[in-house]
C-alpha positions, 0 to 999 in steps of 0.5 A: 500500500502506498504511504503518503507523508503529509508535513504540516498535517495539523495546519489548515491545508494539511487537515483538508488534505489528510481528511481527503486522503483518509477516505482512500483505501489504496494508500496510508496517509501519515501526518507529521506536525509541530509536537511530533518528534523529529527523530521519528521523521527519518523513520517515516521518510524511510517508508513514504512513497510520496511526500506532501510537504505543507509545513511552514511558518508564516506568522513567527515570533521572530523574523529568523523563524521564517528561514528556520521554519521554511528553508531550514526544515526543508533542507533537513528533510532533503538531508534525511532523504539523502542519508536514506537514499530515498527519492520519493515524489515530493509535492511542496507548498510555497507561496506567490510571495516567493516572488517578493523580497520580504522575509517570508517570501525570501524564506519560501524562495530559499526552500524552493531552491533547496528542493530544486538542488535535491531533485537535480542531485538525486533524480527525485521528482519535485513539484512546487505549488506557489499558492495564492491566499487559500480560503475554506473550512478550518482556516484559523481566524485572526491569523493570516486569512482575512476570509477566516477572520471575516467569516468568524466575526460575521458568525459571532456578531463581531464587526468586520474591520476594513481599512481599504475597500478597494484593495484587491485579493487573489483567493483560491478555494481549499477544495480546489487546492486539495484536488490539484495536490492529489492530482499531482500525487496520483499522476502516473507520469513520473518526471524526475527533476524540479518543476512548478505546478500549474497555477490553480484558477482562483478568484480576484475580489476587492476587500469591500465586496468580500466583506459585504458578501460575508456580512450579507450571508447572515440576512438569509436567516431573516429573509430566506433569500439564498445567495447566487449559488450559480456563481462559483465564488459565492458558492465557495464563500457561503460554504466557508461562512457556514463552517464558522458557525458554532454548534448552538448557532446552527439552528434557527426558527422560521416565521410561521403563519397560522390560521384555522386551517393549520400553519405555513412557513417559507423555507428558502428563496432564490431569485434564480430558483424560486422558493420552497415552503411548507404547510401543516393542514388539519384533517378535512381542510382544503387549501388552494382554489386558485390559479396562476398565469405564469407561475408554476409549482410542485407539490409533495405530500411528505406526511398524511393523505391528500387529494390534489385537484386541477381544473383546466381554465378553458376546457373545464377538464378536472384531473385528480391525484390521490397522494400519500406521504410515504410515496414521495410523489411529486405533482406538477401544477402547470399555469392555467389550471386552478388547483386545490389540495385537501387533507383526506386523512385523519391526521395532520398533513404536511406538504412541501411546495416549490414555486418557480418565483419568489412571491411578490405581493405587488404582482402575486399572479394568484387568482381565486377560482374554486375547482369545484364550485 
């Protein structure tokens, strides 16, 4: 079985990589991080077929630690591999800051040079990713990720501090990074020597736009309107935002409208996909008796028994469908049919509804007309 050593396995990216690798049956992931004994590293390196080198320092207490934690640690790994006579495939994380002359960038560039020298000397395959700012679940807030800090603050009722709304960020989603790393790890093409991996497509966004988006996610609980999940960046950012909720904050109530017939609550809404709502209806009660010109709906009884009637407004033809909650049957409600749903059971009926547009009181497209006068 192939063994994969992941350094920095307890860090943000390391945790995500280890989680995906742990699902595999064809390999054994081995983690190494701060707190593990360096004496164990040689033993692990003697067994590893692939080294995913993610360990590094980016917020040290002293500037000297940049070089120690990045270039020096990489050199220690390469020296150990030389002593062992091992040439595993090596995939190393670097940073786009390696192009800059700040202490962090210089230390990452030096680590790249160390790895390049090792690959050229030994014939090992060494692949370096120069990552942009990675965001996603498990990133540490108030550390080195503005996305993590904004998401944490927004989910904990704290302000989002912005100094320059026009500042542009280059971001890449952690799942895309993990996929790219694993593709390199699994590649059947072994190419001895040093190379940079292809750039992972990401997102360019202004800081003010990012803050407004994340702050706006909290309003979904108030108005039920989902963000535009057809946009890849918004989809990834909303998933990241939700990952910062505390367990006690994962539940929230829906506003209910109650009358003699039962109750109704709107679940979620989307400008692109309409809305979903649910109702509870008492035995013998009929809802509906209206039609739409353009709006369409889907009904699904999830508990109880119902009779759904539809009457064509022009021909007068009536169609009836008896449905039961245990069947999970969906009934389409086309435009131009007045329709009703009656609870024909002896217990409460629960129905899930979908409409292709959000209800607009100024243009409801809903007109009263009884199916059976």
